[in-house]
C-alpha angles and dihedrals in degrees: 000000000000132000125204122228129357121314110220102174149313131263126184088352092304121122115233114215135185114215113217090245088063092072090057095051092042091056091044094051092045092049092047093048092049088055093047093047090048091055093046093044109029089168092064117104119242092252092052093049094049094040092053091045092050093050091046091053092048092049091047092055089044086057090050088050090051089052092053093042089056089056091046099048092051090045090054090049087059092050095256109137119230115198101185148337118232124201109209147153094299097042117268143329131199113220097226105184101216143004117284116267095239143008090256091054092049092049093051094041089052105039094053091068098060090039089056092051093047092048090049089051092052091046093053092048092050090049089050089054091052094049095045113101119223112276128211120248091247091055093046089057090060113058094192091056091048092054091046090057095054117106121228095262094052092044090052093048092047089056096044094049100058094036091057092046089050091048092052095045094044090054089055091065104119095241116121127258089028114093091258089054091051090050088051090049092051090054093047090045091053091049098044100029085219118110096191094051092045090050092050092053094043091047089051090054088048091054091050090052090046093053091047088055091047092050091046090050094049091049090051090050088057094051107275121142113211130196112265092354096064120196145269136116097262094045090049093048091050092048092050090048091052089050091051091049093049092049092054092044092052092052093046093046092054091046090052092054091049090051093049090048091054094047097043112109094010110125114230088232087078093063109017121107109246120209094013117188111273133191132215118250094231101060123102124249089248090059090045092054099044101036101035118012097044093046097052140041093233120123096197136035128199111232118223135190123182090351094304128113107247102167150320129259123199140184088257089058091052092051090059092064119078113244093242090061097054094096094052103037119084128213092243089061097056106026124105102256121236095252090061096045126103104233137174133213118240089250094060123117128234096253089057089051090053090051090053093049092050096040094054096030093231134139098228143021123205117233109221134188120185090343094306125114112244100167150333126245111207128195091235091054090057091045090052090052090051092049089054087056095050102260 
């Protein structure tokens, strides 16, 4: 069972992760803010500029986390499990395990995110108004002088306010899988009573928005200045990159819904491998390699003791043990124990099996009944089923 990125904590039972790309964007935002604050406040010392920029970046990503937590908490209230939230290059994403149960649930799960960002933006601006000291009329007539008079706290709040408002409003763009696209899908779903059709239409709208962003970005790269978006090579490149990302996400989101629709209601008995090869817990790694791994094309073997499933051993586990220790290390010492395994009951359906495989990023999930192994669902078995149905 593998996790991606760095886990930094848990809130409301949800793991909080940092994707490795987050560190890049965090450094980039901090560096850019230090430069902006330095231009606005040339009298600030280097430590003050960088300190304010660092705090602003941390509070911005805390705001992004609040946005995703709002989605997640409402999703949990509707019985939709949320495994983790990941902060990454493009902000944040909540790992909501399955589609909402109804259009109303999707609408409420989705709308609460932008509302949270907009409320945070208003809060920061109100706090900036409270912390701003009265300015003379002469100063008010000169914006540069006004900015120069602002203290670090007010400067920070005046950046956090608009950026949160922008985050909330940007997410309301009706391009799936942005929040606005999901709101659009919930409305289409309510009208058509067909999730797959609603997703196809919302994903189509998302692709249109994505290509508009790409075209706008390319035009900015070649010197155009656009209303609201502005201009510049780097801004254009970033906008085009966001459009490309949204286009791919829209396509993948629709494909995921189609896959889940095909797998829903299909019992895992139709695709699981019955009587998979198993290994005893008390054999050495050397015996495992020569008598099992080298004689089959399997990458993982359930481990049994007294007829009960006690764990799973994989090729990756074997690679962690030095070759000279194979004759003295037993399977039971390096297997993933049963209590840490993702398992399924014999009554589970194929879409649930796919969720388990994706959630834990594994190639196979044991099917267990009363502690005994009855089968093994492998990722490639599900892929073969999907290929037979034209996916």
